[in-house]
C-alpha positions as CSV (number, residue, x, y, z in Angstrom):
1,M,-7.7,20.2,-0.9
2,R,-5.1,18.8,-3.2
3,L,-7.4,15.9,-4.3
4,E,-10.6,17.8,-4.6
5,N,-13.2,15.8,-6.6
6,Y,-10.7,12.9,-7.1
7,H,-11.9,9.3,-6.9
8,A,-9.7,6.9,-5.0
9,V,-9.5,3.2,-4.2
10,V,-7.3,1.8,-1.4
11,T,-6.8,-1.9,-1.0
12,G,-5.8,-3.2,2.4
13,G,-7.5,-0.1,3.6
14,A,-9.3,-1.2,6.7
15,R,-6.5,-0.5,9.1
16,G,-2.9,0.7,9.5
17,L,-1.2,2.5,6.6
18,G,-4.1,1.9,4.2
19,A,-6.6,3.4,6.6
20,A,-4.4,6.4,7.2
21,A,-4.2,7.0,3.4
22,A,-7.9,6.6,2.9
23,K,-8.7,9.1,5.6
24,R,-6.2,11.6,4.2
25,F,-7.5,11.2,0.7
26,V,-11.0,12.3,1.9
27,A,-9.5,15.1,4.0
28,E,-7.9,16.3,0.8
29,G,-11.2,16.4,-1.1
30,A,-11.5,12.9,-2.6
31,R,-14.1,10.3,-2.4
32,V,-12.8,6.9,-1.5
33,V,-13.5,3.2,-1.7
34,V,-11.9,1.3,1.2
35,A,-11.3,-2.3,0.1
36,D,-10.0,-5.1,2.3
37,I,-10.3,-8.9,2.6
38,D,-12.1,-8.2,5.9
39,G,-15.2,-6.6,4.5
40,E,-16.7,-5.7,7.9
41,A,-13.5,-3.8,8.9
42,A,-13.5,-2.0,5.5
43,A,-17.1,-0.9,6.1
44,A,-16.3,0.2,9.6
45,C,-13.3,2.3,8.4
46,A,-15.5,3.9,5.7
47,R,-18.1,4.8,8.3
48,E,-15.4,6.3,10.5
49,I,-14.3,8.4,7.6
50,D,-17.8,9.5,6.6
51,S,-20.9,8.3,8.5
52,T,-23.2,9.6,5.6
53,G,-21.8,7.1,3.1
54,T,-21.4,9.7,0.4
55,L,-17.6,10.2,0.6
56,A,-16.5,6.7,1.6
57,R,-17.6,3.1,1.0
58,G,-16.1,-0.1,2.3
59,L,-16.0,-3.2,0.2
60,A,-14.7,-6.8,0.6
61,C,-12.0,-7.9,-1.8
62,D,-9.4,-10.7,-1.8
63,I,-6.8,-9.3,-4.2
64,A,-5.6,-12.8,-4.9
65,S,-8.7,-13.3,-7.0
66,A,-8.7,-11.6,-10.4
67,D,-12.5,-11.8,-10.5
68,E,-12.8,-10.0,-7.1
69,C,-10.4,-7.3,-8.3
70,A,-12.4,-6.7,-11.4
71,A,-15.6,-6.5,-9.3
72,L,-13.9,-4.0,-7.0
73,A,-13.1,-1.7,-9.9
74,A,-16.6,-2.0,-11.3
75,E,-18.2,-1.3,-7.9
76,A,-15.9,1.7,-7.4
77,E,-16.8,3.2,-10.7
78,E,-20.5,2.7,-9.9
79,F,-20.0,4.4,-6.5
80,F,-18.1,7.3,-8.1
81,G,-20.1,7.6,-11.3
82,A,-16.8,8.2,-12.9
83,P,-13.5,6.4,-13.6
84,I,-11.0,5.8,-10.8
85,D,-8.3,8.6,-10.5
86,I,-6.2,7.1,-7.8
87,F,-5.6,3.4,-7.0
88,L,-3.5,2.7,-4.0
89,A,-2.6,-1.0,-4.2
90,H,-1.6,-1.4,-0.6
91,A,-2.9,-4.9,0.4
92,G,-0.3,-7.5,1.2
93,M,1.0,-10.0,3.7
94,G,4.3,-10.7,5.5
95,F,6.6,-13.6,5.9
96,A,9.3,-14.4,8.5
97,G,11.4,-17.4,9.2
98,P,14.0,-19.5,7.5
99,L,13.1,-20.5,3.9
100,A,14.2,-24.2,4.5
101,D,11.6,-24.5,7.3
102,A,8.7,-22.7,5.6
103,D,5.5,-24.4,4.8
104,P,5.1,-24.5,1.0
105,E,1.4,-23.4,1.3
106,R,2.6,-20.3,3.3
107,I,5.1,-19.5,0.6
108,R,2.5,-19.9,-2.1
109,R,0.0,-17.6,-0.3
110,V,2.5,-14.8,0.2
111,I,3.4,-14.9,-3.5
112,E,-0.3,-15.2,-4.5
113,V,-1.2,-12.1,-2.5
114,N,1.8,-9.9,-2.8
115,V,2.7,-10.6,-6.4
116,L,-0.3,-12.0,-8.2
117,G,-2.7,-10.0,-6.1
118,T,-0.8,-6.8,-7.0
119,L,-0.8,-7.7,-10.7
120,Y,-4.6,-8.5,-10.6
121,S,-5.3,-5.2,-8.7
122,A,-3.3,-3.2,-11.3
123,Q,-4.9,-5.0,-14.2
124,A,-8.4,-4.2,-13.0
125,A,-7.5,-0.6,-11.9
126,L,-5.8,0.3,-15.2
127,R,-8.9,-0.5,-17.2
128,S,-10.5,2.4,-15.4
129,L,-7.5,4.6,-14.8
130,V,-6.8,5.0,-18.6
131,R,-10.1,6.9,-18.8
132,S,-9.1,9.4,-16.1
133,P,-7.3,12.7,-17.1
134,R,-5.3,12.6,-13.8
135,A,-4.6,8.9,-13.2
136,S,-2.2,7.7,-10.6
137,L,-1.5,4.0,-9.7
138,I,0.5,3.7,-6.5
139,F,1.9,0.4,-5.1
140,T,3.1,-0.3,-1.6
141,S,6.5,-1.8,-1.8
142,S,8.9,-1.9,1.1
143,L,12.4,-1.1,2.2
144,Q,12.9,-4.8,1.5
145,G,12.0,-4.1,-2.1
146,V,15.4,-2.5,-2.6
147,T,17.5,-4.2,0.2
148,A,17.2,-7.6,1.9
149,R,16.9,-9.1,5.3
150,A,17.7,-12.5,6.7
151,E,14.7,-14.8,7.3
152,R,12.4,-12.6,5.1
153,S,13.2,-14.2,1.8
154,V,9.8,-14.7,0.4
155,Y,8.6,-11.3,1.4
156,T,11.8,-9.7,0.0
157,A,11.3,-11.4,-3.3
158,S,7.7,-10.3,-3.5
159,K,8.5,-6.7,-2.8
160,H,11.3,-6.6,-5.3
161,A,8.7,-7.8,-7.8
162,I,6.6,-4.8,-7.1
163,V,9.5,-2.4,-7.7
164,G,10.1,-4.0,-11.1
165,L,6.3,-3.9,-11.9
166,T,6.3,-0.1,-11.0
167,K,9.0,0.6,-13.6
168,A,7.5,-1.6,-16.3
169,L,4.0,-0.2,-16.0
170,A,5.3,3.4,-15.9
171,L,6.8,2.7,-19.3
172,E,3.7,0.9,-20.6
173,Y,1.1,3.3,-19.4
174,G,2.9,6.7,-19.4
175,P,1.9,7.3,-23.0
176,R,-1.8,6.7,-21.9
177,G,-1.6,9.3,-19.2
178,V,-1.2,7.0,-16.1
179,R,1.5,7.7,-13.6
180,V,2.8,4.6,-11.8
181,N,4.8,4.9,-8.6
182,A,5.5,3.0,-5.3
183,I,6.0,3.9,-1.7
184,A,8.6,1.8,0.1
185,P,8.2,2.1,3.9
186,A,10.5,0.7,6.5
187,S,9.1,-0.7,9.7
188,T,6.4,1.8,10.7
189,D,5.1,2.8,14.1
190,T,1.8,0.8,14.1
191,P,0.1,-1.9,16.3
192,F,1.1,-4.4,13.6
193,L,4.8,-3.8,14.4
194,R,4.2,-4.3,18.1
195,T,2.5,-7.6,17.3
196,Q,5.4,-8.7,15.2
197,L,7.9,-7.9,17.9
198,E,5.8,-9.7,20.5
199,V,5.6,-12.8,18.3
200,A,9.4,-12.6,17.8
201,G,9.8,-12.9,21.6
202,A,10.1,-9.3,22.8
203,T,9.3,-9.2,26.5
204,D,9.2,-5.4,26.6
205,V,7.5,-4.5,23.4
206,E,7.6,-0.7,23.8
207,Q,11.4,-0.9,24.5
208,A,11.7,-3.1,21.4
209,V,9.9,-0.4,19.3
210,R,12.3,2.2,20.7
211,N,15.3,0.0,19.8
212,V,14.0,-0.3,16.2
213,A,13.6,3.4,16.0
214,A,17.0,4.0,17.4
215,S,18.6,1.9,14.7
216,M,17.3,4.3,12.0
217,P,19.6,7.2,11.0
218,L,16.9,9.7,11.9
219,G,16.2,8.0,15.1
220,W,12.5,7.5,14.6
221,L,10.1,5.3,12.7
222,P,7.8,6.4,9.9
223,T,4.2,6.8,10.9
224,P,0.9,6.0,9.1
225,E,0.5,9.7,8.7
226,D,3.9,9.9,6.9
227,F,2.7,7.2,4.6
228,A,-0.5,9.1,3.9
229,D,1.5,12.3,3.1
230,A,3.5,10.4,0.6
231,A,0.5,8.9,-1.0
232,V,-1.3,12.3,-1.3
233,F,1.9,13.8,-2.8
234,L,2.3,11.1,-5.5
235,A,-1.4,11.2,-6.4
236,S,-1.5,15.0,-6.7
237,T,-0.5,17.4,-9.5
238,E,2.6,18.2,-7.4
239,A,4.0,14.9,-8.7
240,R,2.8,15.4,-12.2
241,S,6.2,14.6,-13.7
242,I,7.1,11.7,-11.4
243,T,6.5,8.1,-12.6
244,G,8.3,4.9,-12.4
245,H,9.6,6.0,-9.0
246,N,10.0,4.0,-5.7
247,L,9.7,6.5,-2.9
248,L,11.7,5.3,0.1
249,L,9.9,6.1,3.4
250,D,12.6,4.7,5.7
251,S,14.1,7.3,8.0
252,G,17.3,6.9,6.1
253,A,17.7,3.2,6.6
254,S,18.5,2.5,2.9
255,A,21.4,5.0,2.9
256,G,23.9,2.5,4.3
257,I,24.6,0.4,7.3
258,F,22.0,0.8,10.1
259,K,23.1,2.3,13.4
260,R,23.5,-0.4,16.0
């Protein structure tokens, strides 16, 4: 119960890594608001966590809208009856393909969600977090926030922005009692990864997943539960002196050249 009586918000929380973190927060004693652009999926995730509706609530939020982010923070405070203690800004979207061939509208939307949406989320969250005695703002970055990958240019740029934002806000809000950190996962073992591999042309998706795992120094992929563990740690008092940090959750992939 490392988060007993904490109040947490998770954006992009309806499925995958965000849902795993939301579930773990409640298991550790917190109440949680699950926010997602898919409001129905957010509500379903909240019901799965707690059918009574007292520990979890699902809300719709497009983080690319500053107004919706502000409304999310206000509705979360109303649900909790207290300021937000933990805000996990996880929502984002991917990008793959050569930059020269990319649709300008697609480029704009990735930056709008991953960069502006993260900024709007943080802005709304911080207005509440500064009133918490145990405030923690956590971003989801990526392995591509510290390295790069061909045909992922827009995504890589957006995730590098989040790493810089983490450091800047740690300096800005540390004196006000808010810790700001990021989690940077590599490819994780989720249905989303399988979909990506299938779209990329993999004929044997399960073998393709095994190949990705084998390329990692540890020989396995991080799981949603690993991500949830990292989020709980950074939000808890165990990390009370950690801020401005980008925690790599990458099975060693950032240490050097991947295994082939």
